[in-house]
Structure formats: structure tokens, C-alpha cells
All heavy atoms as an XYZ file, in Angstrom:
687
protein
N       0.844     -1.176      0.000
C       0.000      0.000      0.000
C       0.889      1.239      0.000
O       1.847      1.329      0.741
C      -0.902     -0.019      1.234
C      -1.853      1.141      1.265
S      -3.317      0.746      2.226
C      -3.050      1.729      3.639
N       0.551      2.228     -0.837
C       1.355      3.438     -0.950
C       1.084      4.365      0.227
O      -0.028      4.441      0.745
C       1.024      4.150     -2.258
N       2.096      5.086      0.631
C       1.931      6.035      1.727
C       1.411      7.361      1.191
O       1.420      7.613     -0.005
C       3.263      6.247      2.437
O       4.139      6.977      1.600
N       0.987      8.245      2.108
C       0.525      9.568      1.702
C       1.638     10.344      1.018
O       1.397     11.102      0.092
C       0.006     10.361      2.911
C      -1.383      9.914      3.337
O      -2.054      9.234      2.533
O      -1.804     10.255      4.454
N       2.895     10.154      1.474
C       4.022     10.838      0.850
C       4.193     10.409     -0.596
O       4.478     11.233     -1.460
C       5.312     10.578      1.625
C       5.334     11.267      2.985
O       4.581     12.249      3.163
O       6.098     10.816      3.850
N       3.997      9.115     -0.890
C       4.085      8.623     -2.262
C       2.989      9.253     -3.115
O       3.223      9.647     -4.253
C       3.950      7.099     -2.319
C       5.153      6.386     -1.717
O       6.225      7.006     -1.595
O       4.992      5.206     -1.353
N       1.761      9.318     -2.567
C       0.644      9.908     -3.293
C       0.898     11.380     -3.571
O       0.626     11.877     -4.660
C      -0.658      9.750     -2.514
C      -1.102      8.301     -2.410
O      -0.657      7.484     -3.244
O      -1.878      7.995     -1.500
N       1.412     12.105     -2.593
C       1.660     13.538     -2.734
C       2.761     13.807     -3.749
O       2.761     14.840     -4.405
C       2.036     14.160     -1.393
C       0.962     14.094     -0.325
C      -0.284     14.868     -0.701
N      -0.087     16.285     -0.705
C      -0.264     17.081      0.329
N      -0.654     16.599      1.475
N      -0.061     18.377      0.207
N       3.701     12.897     -3.903
C       4.788     13.085     -4.855
C       4.270     13.115     -6.287
O       4.923     13.658     -7.170
C       5.832     11.988     -4.692
N       3.102     12.568     -6.514
C       2.537     12.532     -7.857
C       1.673     13.744     -8.173
O       1.162     13.867     -9.270
C       1.718     11.260     -8.035
C       2.606     10.023     -8.028
C       1.814      8.804     -8.247
N       1.313      8.373     -6.945
C       0.792      7.209     -6.684
N       0.651      6.331     -7.637
N       0.392      6.885     -5.481
N       1.490     14.662     -7.229
C       0.706     15.872     -7.454
C       1.556     16.863     -8.243
O       2.655     17.216     -7.832
C       0.255     16.514     -6.114
C      -0.550     15.531     -5.266
C      -0.525     17.791     -6.373
C      -1.843     15.066     -5.877
N       1.032     17.323     -9.385
C       1.806     18.212    -10.248
C       1.682     19.672     -9.838
O       2.610     20.449    -10.050
C       1.364     18.035    -11.696
C       1.702     16.656    -12.236
C       1.221     16.480    -13.647
C       1.547     15.058    -14.105
N       0.870     14.693    -15.312
N       0.540     20.072     -9.292
C       0.334     21.461     -8.876
C      -0.079     21.453     -7.407
O      -1.259     21.435     -7.074
C      -0.732     22.115     -9.755
C      -0.879     23.600     -9.514
O      -0.509     24.073     -8.425
O      -1.382     24.289    -10.420
N       0.916     21.438     -6.539
C       0.684     21.308     -5.096
C      -0.177     22.446     -4.539
O      -1.054     22.222     -3.711
C       2.020     21.245     -4.360
C       1.908     20.931     -2.894
C       1.477     19.508     -2.600
O       1.797     18.609     -3.381
O       0.795     19.299     -1.575
N       0.054     23.681     -5.004
C      -0.712     24.831     -4.500
C      -2.193     24.681     -4.853
O      -3.074     24.930     -4.023
C      -0.150     26.131     -5.058
N      -2.474     24.277     -6.084
C      -3.858     24.087     -6.494
C      -4.497     22.942     -5.707
O      -5.636     23.041     -5.270
C      -3.939     23.809     -8.000
C      -5.376     23.696     -8.490
C      -5.477     23.401     -9.964
O      -4.626     22.698    -10.524
N      -6.498     23.917    -10.605
N      -3.749     21.864     -5.522
C      -4.238     20.719     -4.753
C      -4.635     21.161     -3.343
O      -5.724     20.845     -2.864
C      -3.167     19.630     -4.700
C      -3.515     18.464     -3.807
C      -4.334     17.439     -4.268
C      -3.052     18.387     -2.500
C      -4.665     16.361     -3.456
C      -3.371     17.324     -1.676
C      -4.184     16.316     -2.161
O      -4.520     15.264     -1.346
N      -3.759     21.892     -2.675
C      -4.038     22.345     -1.306
C      -5.248     23.265     -1.264
O      -6.078     23.173     -0.359
C      -2.809     23.048     -0.704
C      -1.682     22.107     -0.368
C      -2.063     21.045      0.655
O      -2.897     21.305      1.540
O      -1.526     19.932      0.566
N      -5.380     24.152     -2.245
C      -6.533     25.057     -2.292
C      -7.828     24.270     -2.462
O      -8.844     24.568     -1.808
C      -6.362     26.066     -3.427
N      -7.811     23.259     -3.301
C      -9.004     22.437     -3.521
C      -9.356     21.628     -2.270
O     -10.529     21.487     -1.930
C      -8.792     21.509     -4.720
C      -8.657     22.217     -6.071
C      -8.178     21.242     -7.132
C      -9.964     22.872     -6.476
N      -8.334     21.107     -1.588
C      -8.578     20.363     -0.337
C      -9.173     21.291      0.714
O     -10.067     20.909      1.449
C      -7.276     19.734      0.169
C      -6.761     18.600     -0.667
C      -7.617     17.354     -0.568
N      -7.479     16.809      0.783
C      -8.442     16.222      1.468
N      -9.624     16.071      0.945
N      -8.233     15.780      2.668
N      -8.672     22.553      0.766
C      -9.202     23.534      1.718
C     -10.669     23.855      1.435
O     -11.413     24.215      2.340
C      -8.379     24.831      1.689
C      -6.990     24.654      2.288
O      -6.758     23.643      2.998
O      -6.132     25.525      2.043
N     -11.073     23.704      0.172
C     -12.466     23.939     -0.212
C     -13.348     22.731      0.106
O     -14.551     22.771     -0.094
C     -12.569     24.237     -1.707
C     -11.956     25.543     -2.121
C     -11.949     25.718     -3.626
O     -12.687     25.059     -4.355
N     -11.098     26.611     -4.105
N     -12.731     21.648      0.573
C     -13.497     20.478      0.975
C     -13.543     19.348     -0.031
O     -14.268     18.376      0.168
N     -12.788     19.441     -1.109
C     -12.784     18.361     -2.100
C     -12.045     17.154     -1.549
O     -11.138     17.288     -0.734
C     -12.117     18.807     -3.393
C     -12.954     19.709     -4.214
S     -12.234     19.899     -5.850
C     -13.328     21.137     -6.491
N     -12.430     15.982     -2.041
C     -11.745     14.756     -1.645
C     -10.321     14.774     -2.195
O     -10.003     15.512     -3.138
C     -12.485     13.539     -2.197
O     -12.348     13.478     -3.607
N      -9.470     13.954     -1.603
C      -8.088     13.857     -2.074
C      -8.047     13.443     -3.543
O      -7.278     13.974     -4.336
C      -7.302     12.845     -1.236
C      -7.019     13.308      0.167
C      -6.265     12.239      0.924
C      -6.005     12.655      2.362
N      -5.288     11.619      3.110
N      -8.899     12.470     -3.881
C      -8.913     11.950     -5.248
C      -9.304     13.024     -6.259
O      -8.637     13.217     -7.269
C      -9.887     10.773     -5.337
C     -10.004     10.191     -6.718
C     -11.065      9.087     -6.812
O     -11.600      8.676     -5.773
O     -11.347      8.674     -7.933
N     -10.388     13.750     -5.974
C     -10.861     14.764     -6.914
C      -9.873     15.917     -7.015
O      -9.573     16.395     -8.110
C     -12.235     15.280     -6.494
C     -12.852     16.200     -7.508
C     -14.292     16.500     -7.182
C     -14.932     17.333     -8.273
N     -16.348     17.561     -8.013
N      -9.333     16.361     -5.872
C      -8.349     17.446     -5.882
C      -7.114     17.045     -6.685
O      -6.562     17.850     -7.445
C      -7.969     17.818     -4.455
N      -6.673     15.803     -6.545
C      -5.505     15.329     -7.286
C      -5.787     15.277     -8.789
O      -4.935     15.671     -9.600
C      -5.080     13.950     -6.784
N      -6.968     14.811     -9.167
C      -7.312     14.762    -10.597
C      -7.263     16.149    -11.209
O      -6.727     16.345    -12.298
C      -8.699     14.152    -10.802
C      -8.751     12.660    -10.665
C     -10.035     12.065    -11.232
N     -11.229     12.787    -10.875
C     -12.113     12.402     -9.949
N     -11.926     11.278     -9.287
N     -13.180     13.114     -9.696
N      -7.833     17.128    -10.509
C      -7.854     18.489    -11.027
C      -6.445     19.081    -11.052
O      -6.037     19.686    -12.044
C      -8.811     19.364    -10.195
C     -10.254     18.888    -10.401
C      -8.666     20.839    -10.573
C     -11.258     19.495     -9.445
N      -5.704     18.908     -9.962
C      -4.355     19.481     -9.870
C      -3.390     18.844    -10.866
O      -2.401     19.467    -11.233
C      -3.819     19.334     -8.442
N      -3.680     17.650    -11.331
C      -2.804     16.969    -12.275
C      -3.219     17.158    -13.732
O      -2.557     16.653    -14.633
C      -2.717     15.480    -11.953
C      -1.891     15.224    -10.716
O      -1.057     16.029    -10.340
N      -2.135     14.111    -10.068
N      -4.300     17.886    -13.976
C      -4.750     18.154    -15.335
C      -3.927     19.296    -15.922
O      -3.834     20.358    -15.306
C      -6.242     18.545    -15.355
O      -7.007     17.467    -14.824
C      -6.721     18.841    -16.763
N      -3.326     19.096    -17.083
C      -2.557     20.189    -17.694
C      -3.435     21.419    -17.919
O      -4.604     21.299    -18.293
C      -2.103     19.602    -19.034
C      -2.203     18.123    -18.868
C      -3.310     17.897    -17.891
N      -2.900     22.597    -17.673
C      -3.666     23.853    -17.764
C      -4.328     24.036    -19.128
O      -5.477     24.442    -19.205
C      -2.769     25.051    -17.472
C      -2.210     25.071    -16.089
C      -3.133     25.779    -15.167
N      -2.475     25.847    -13.849
C      -3.122     26.052    -12.750
N      -4.409     26.211    -12.785
N      -2.500     26.100    -11.609
N      -3.616     23.748    -20.213
C      -4.190     23.972    -21.539
C      -5.355     23.022    -21.811
O      -6.268     23.348    -22.545
C      -3.134     23.880    -22.644
C      -2.485     22.533    -22.827
C      -1.272     22.320    -21.932
O      -1.111     22.979    -20.915
N      -0.419     21.388    -22.296
N      -5.335     21.862    -21.212
C      -6.411     20.895    -21.417
C      -7.600     21.170    -20.506
O      -8.740     20.839    -20.825
C      -5.888     19.479    -21.179
C      -6.878     18.389    -21.523
C      -6.209     17.042    -21.492
C      -7.180     15.917    -21.684
N      -7.750     15.788    -22.993
N      -7.365     21.837    -19.375
C      -8.400     22.060    -18.378
C      -9.565     22.890    -18.918
O     -10.698     22.704    -18.507
C      -7.807     22.742    -17.144
N      -9.301     23.770    -19.853
C     -10.358     24.622    -20.374
C     -11.162     24.003    -21.496
O     -12.163     24.571    -21.928
N     -10.752     22.849    -21.974
C     -11.471     22.211    -23.075
C     -12.829     21.703    -22.615
O     -12.981     21.183    -21.524
C     -10.660     21.036    -23.629
C      -9.383     21.456    -24.318
C      -8.582     20.264    -24.814
O      -9.082     19.118    -24.735
O      -7.450     20.480    -25.252
N     -13.796     21.872    -23.470
C     -15.139     21.404    -23.156
C     -15.230     19.917    -23.453
O     -14.809     19.464    -24.509
C     -16.162     22.179    -23.981
C     -17.590     21.811    -23.688
C     -18.523     22.743    -24.431
C     -19.912     22.224    -24.424
N     -20.742     22.550    -23.359
N     -15.782     19.185    -22.515
C     -15.956     17.742    -22.695
C     -17.207     17.460    -23.493
O     -17.214     17.511    -24.707
N     -18.301     17.160    -22.783
C     -19.585     16.979    -23.433
C     -19.678     15.777    -24.333
O     -20.403     15.785    -25.313
N     -18.972     14.706    -24.018
C     -18.967     13.550    -24.899
C     -20.061     12.530    -24.564
O     -20.269     11.599    -25.304
C     -17.588     12.886    -24.860
C     -16.501     13.763    -25.465
C     -15.202     13.018    -25.538
C     -14.098     13.720    -26.224
N     -13.928     15.115    -26.089
N     -20.737     12.698    -23.445
C     -21.834     11.790    -23.132
C     -23.051     12.612    -22.727
O     -22.934     13.783    -22.361
C     -21.448     10.778    -22.045
C     -21.185     11.361    -20.692
N     -22.186     11.791    -19.854
C     -20.037     11.582    -20.028
C     -21.657     12.250    -18.745
N     -20.344     12.140    -18.822
N     -24.235     12.019    -22.808
C     -25.453     12.769    -22.462
C     -25.438     13.211    -20.994
O     -24.762     12.614    -20.159
C     -26.577     11.760    -22.685
C     -25.980     10.585    -23.351
C     -24.501     10.654    -23.201
N     -26.200     14.245    -20.709
C     -26.326     14.716    -19.332
C     -26.872     13.585    -18.471
O     -27.641     12.750    -18.944
C     -27.287     15.898    -19.264
C     -26.851     17.084    -20.061
C     -27.868     18.228    -20.102
N     -29.246     17.798    -19.940
C     -30.092     18.316    -19.034
N     -29.700     19.269    -18.229
N     -31.326     17.882    -18.950
N     -26.470     13.564    -17.192
C     -26.937     12.510    -16.293
C     -28.463     12.468    -16.216
O     -29.051     11.398    -16.031
C     -26.361     12.694    -14.890
C     -24.913     12.276    -14.740
C     -24.021     13.052    -14.008
C     -24.433     11.106    -15.310
C     -22.698     12.664    -13.848
C     -23.114     10.711    -15.158
C     -22.252     11.498    -14.422
O     -20.950     11.113    -14.266
N     -29.112     13.599    -16.368
C     -30.580     13.622    -16.314
C     -31.207     12.778    -17.413
O     -32.349     12.321    -17.283
C     -31.098     15.069    -16.407
C     -30.867     15.891    -15.170
C     -29.443     16.437    -15.036
O     -28.617     16.286    -15.967
O     -29.151     17.015    -13.980
N     -30.467     12.572    -18.495
C     -30.969     11.768    -19.614
C     -30.667     10.281    -19.466
O     -31.121      9.476    -20.269
C     -30.375     12.280    -20.937
C     -30.797     13.716    -21.238
O     -31.882     14.128    -20.768
O     -30.033     14.419    -21.914
N     -29.893      9.906    -18.445
C     -29.552      8.506    -18.205
C     -30.704      7.832    -17.468
O     -31.442      8.460    -16.707
C     -28.315      8.402    -17.340
C     -27.025      8.809    -17.987
C     -26.847      9.735    -18.983
C     -25.728      8.332    -17.652
N     -25.512      9.854    -19.285
C     -24.807      9.012    -18.485
C     -25.262      7.415    -16.733
C     -23.441      8.782    -18.426
C     -23.898      7.186    -16.668
C     -23.007      7.857    -17.509
N     -30.822      6.525    -17.649
C     -31.809      5.762    -16.885
C     -31.279      5.540    -15.468
O     -30.077      5.691    -15.210
C     -32.070      4.407    -17.550
O     -30.955      3.550    -17.376
N     -32.162      5.172    -14.576
C     -31.769      4.887    -13.199
C     -30.752      3.745    -13.160
O     -29.774      3.804    -12.413
C     -32.999      4.543    -12.352
C     -32.774      4.344    -10.864
C     -32.180      5.590    -10.229
C     -34.080      3.983    -10.172
N     -30.960      2.731    -13.992
C     -30.012      1.604    -14.047
C     -28.626      2.048    -14.513
O     -27.612      1.602    -13.979
C     -30.527      0.501    -14.977
C     -31.684     -0.287    -14.381
O     -31.850     -0.252    -13.146
O     -32.409     -0.925    -15.152
N     -28.582      2.926    -15.504
C     -27.298      3.422    -15.994
C     -26.574      4.223    -14.909
O     -25.368      4.076    -14.715
C     -27.498      4.298    -17.229
C     -27.938      3.533    -18.460
C     -28.387      4.438    -19.590
O     -29.017      5.478    -19.339
O     -28.084      4.085    -20.749
N     -27.327      5.064    -14.208
C     -26.744      5.854    -13.115
C     -26.227      4.944    -12.011
O     -25.138      5.149    -11.472
C     -27.773      6.829    -12.552
C     -28.189      7.970    -13.479
C     -29.427      8.667    -12.937
C     -27.052      8.952    -13.671
N     -27.000      3.923    -11.679
C     -26.604      2.977    -10.641
C     -25.296      2.277    -11.014
O     -24.383      2.173    -10.206
C     -27.717      1.955    -10.396
C     -27.358      0.949     -9.332
C     -27.631      1.209     -8.000
C     -26.728     -0.252     -9.653
C     -27.296      0.303     -7.003
C     -26.381     -1.166     -8.674
C     -26.675     -0.889     -7.352
O     -26.327     -1.787     -6.375
N     -25.215      1.818    -12.254
C     -24.003      1.118    -12.704
C     -22.780      2.046    -12.682
O     -21.682      1.644    -12.298
C     -24.206      0.513    -14.089
C     -25.041     -0.766    -14.069
C     -24.966     -1.519    -15.392
N     -25.503     -0.767    -16.517
C     -26.789     -0.744    -16.874
N     -27.680     -1.432    -16.189
N     -27.178     -0.046    -17.918
N     -22.976      3.296    -13.093
C     -21.867      4.250    -13.070
C     -21.438      4.521    -11.625
O     -20.238      4.569    -11.328
C     -22.278      5.558    -13.759
C     -21.190      6.589    -13.804
C     -20.034      6.142    -14.672
C     -19.012      7.247    -14.845
N     -17.885      6.841    -15.663
N     -22.410      4.684    -10.717
C     -22.096      4.906     -9.304
C     -21.346      3.709     -8.728
O     -20.402      3.870     -7.951
C     -23.385      5.170     -8.521
N     -21.745      2.517     -9.126
C     -21.059      1.301     -8.684
C     -19.627      1.279     -9.220
O     -18.687      0.975     -8.497
C     -21.830      0.081     -9.179
C     -21.282     -1.241     -8.700
C     -22.121     -2.414     -9.187
O     -22.764     -2.340    -10.232
N     -22.119     -3.482     -8.431
N     -19.468      1.659    -10.477
C     -18.154      1.658    -11.127
C     -17.181      2.606    -10.428
O     -16.003      2.278    -10.274
C     -18.316      2.079    -12.590
C     -17.035      2.176    -13.367
C     -17.279      2.734    -14.767
O     -18.378      3.131    -15.123
N     -16.232      2.766    -15.565
N     -17.664      3.762     -9.982
C     -16.762      4.740     -9.350
C     -16.703      4.600     -7.836
O     -16.006      5.350     -7.171
C     -17.107      6.194     -9.753
C     -16.942      6.392    -11.240
C     -18.480      6.591     -9.276
N     -17.442      3.640     -7.286
C     -17.321      3.327     -5.863
C     -18.173      4.160     -4.927
O     -17.789      4.381     -3.780
N     -19.317      4.616     -5.378
C     -20.222      5.376     -4.511
C     -21.033      4.391     -3.678
O     -21.698      3.508     -4.218
C     -21.144      6.293     -5.338
C     -20.299      7.358     -6.039
C     -22.224      6.916     -4.457
C     -21.054      8.208     -7.011
N     -20.963      4.537     -2.371
C     -21.669      3.646     -1.461
C     -23.119      4.043     -1.264
O     -23.527      5.148     -1.600
N     -23.904      3.140     -0.746
C     -25.321      3.324     -0.422
C     -26.159      3.735     -1.633
O     -27.198      4.360     -1.501
C     -25.494      4.337      0.709
C     -24.820      3.907      1.991
C     -24.966      4.919      3.101
O     -25.173      6.102      2.871
N     -24.851      4.444      4.322
N     -25.692      3.385     -2.822
C     -26.384      3.793     -4.039
C     -27.748      3.135     -4.198
O     -28.637      3.713     -4.807
C     -25.502      3.540     -5.258
C     -25.096      2.105     -5.447
C     -23.956      1.927     -6.431
N     -23.456      0.575     -6.323
C     -22.488      0.206     -5.493
N     -21.900      1.074     -4.736
N     -22.115     -1.049     -5.438
N     -27.931      1.949     -3.617
C     -29.220      1.257     -3.771
C     -30.342      2.002     -3.046
O     -31.508      1.817     -3.366
C     -29.122     -0.178     -3.262
O     -28.838     -0.199     -1.884
N     -29.964      2.853     -2.099
C     -30.958      3.627     -1.355
C     -31.226      4.994     -1.976
O     -32.073      5.736     -1.502
C     -30.473      3.810      0.087
C     -30.229      2.497      0.806
C     -29.493      2.682      2.124
O     -29.315      3.830      2.554
O     -29.098      1.657      2.700
N     -30.515      5.330     -3.049
C     -30.590      6.671     -3.629
C     -31.633      6.765     -4.736
O     -31.828      5.835     -5.510
C     -29.233      7.085     -4.204
C     -28.159      7.279     -3.190
S     -26.651      7.854     -4.007
C     -25.510      7.819     -2.640
N     -32.243      7.939     -4.799
C     -33.144      8.257     -5.905
C     -32.297      8.672     -7.109
O     -31.075      8.840     -7.000
C     -34.062      9.421     -5.518
O     -33.305     10.610     -5.357
N     -32.936      8.859     -8.225
C     -32.220      9.282     -9.424
C     -31.507     10.617     -9.169
O     -30.329     10.770     -9.493
C     -33.185      9.412    -10.612
C     -32.501      9.794    -11.905
C     -33.462      9.773    -13.083
C     -32.733     10.122    -14.373
N     -33.597      9.988    -15.547
N     -32.191     11.563     -8.562
C     -31.594     12.871     -8.273
C     -30.405     12.740     -7.328
O     -29.388     13.431     -7.495
C     -32.647     13.807     -7.692
N     -30.518     11.872     -6.356
C     -29.414     11.664     -5.399
C     -28.211     11.017     -6.085
O     -27.061     11.358     -5.789
C     -29.885     10.818     -4.214
C     -30.857     11.555     -3.315
C     -31.526     10.659     -2.294
O     -31.778      9.462     -2.605
O     -31.810     11.154     -1.184
N     -28.470     10.064     -6.986
C     -27.370      9.434     -7.729
C     -26.644     10.463     -8.588
O     -25.414     10.498     -8.647
C     -27.889      8.290     -8.601
C     -28.178      6.982     -7.898
C     -28.958      6.040     -8.824
C     -26.900      6.323     -7.437
N     -27.409     11.329     -9.253
C     -26.816     12.366    -10.095
C     -25.946     13.290     -9.241
O     -24.805     13.588     -9.597
C     -27.914     13.164    -10.834
C     -28.580     12.283    -11.900
C     -27.340     14.441    -11.465
C     -29.827     12.868    -12.511
N     -26.461     13.712     -8.105
C     -25.706     14.586     -7.212
C     -24.421     13.907     -6.733
O     -23.352     14.516     -6.716
C     -26.573     14.999     -6.025
C     -25.904     15.981     -5.106
C     -26.841     16.400     -3.988
C     -26.132     17.367     -3.052
N     -26.987     17.785     -1.951
N     -24.541     12.635     -6.367
C     -23.369     11.882     -5.880
C     -22.324     11.731     -6.990
O     -21.126     11.876     -6.738
C     -23.798     10.512     -5.357
N     -22.753     11.452     -8.197
C     -21.825     11.306     -9.316
C     -21.127     12.624     -9.641
O     -19.939     12.645     -9.924
C     -22.545     10.771    -10.560
C     -22.911      9.287    -10.508
C     -23.923      8.941    -11.582
C     -21.664      8.436    -10.628
N     -21.852     13.709     -9.587
C     -21.267     15.009     -9.900
C     -20.289     15.471     -8.827
O     -19.367     16.214     -9.121
C     -22.357     16.045    -10.107
C     -23.057     15.853    -11.426
C     -23.944     16.996    -11.799
N     -24.445     16.825    -13.148
C     -25.668     17.081    -13.530
N     -26.552     17.549    -12.664
N     -26.039     16.891    -14.768
N     -20.492     15.054     -7.605
C     -19.610     15.519     -6.531
C     -18.474     14.528     -6.236
O     -17.641     14.796     -5.394
C     -20.409     15.776     -5.262
O     -20.994     14.585     -4.777
N     -18.467     13.403     -6.934
C     -17.429     12.396     -6.694
C     -16.141     12.772     -7.351
O     -16.029     13.240     -8.397
C     -17.881     11.017     -7.185
C     -16.868      9.959     -6.971
N     -16.547      9.492     -5.736
C     -16.077      9.294     -7.833
C     -15.605      8.566     -5.835
N     -15.301      8.431     -7.096
């Protein structure tokens, strides 16, 4: 198992990472953002339909894939919120 020091060594923009953590973001999400190259960060994604257009089963499977717990108890709106904040 990797230590926190090993994980921190892979952060490319430490200042941005710390600012995001101070805002309450998870370590994983802050690291993803801090490791995204600046020129790529502004590009618009939009490659899949909005979560509101997904079926409940599709949302459930995506939540399962990314490791969101208690998803079986969530409504469609709750799953969407959980996916967006993960």
C-alpha cells in the first residue's frame, strides 16, 4: 500500500491541490484536477449525455463503477448529485 508521501509526490500542482482540499474536495478529486494540464483544463468535454438523460439503471451502474456507497438507497436525483460531486 502506498503512503501519503508517495501519493503527494505525484501531485503536479501542489498549490492548487491544497486550495481544492481547503475547499473540501476529496483527495482523489483534488488530485485529478491538480494533475490536469492547464491547456487541457479549459477544453469542453460533453462527450456523453447529461446525467438527467440517463436511466436509473445506468446511473446505478456508473455509481457502482466509481465506488459510490449506499447507491441502492438513492433516488435518481441523489445518484446524479453523488456522481457530480465524486
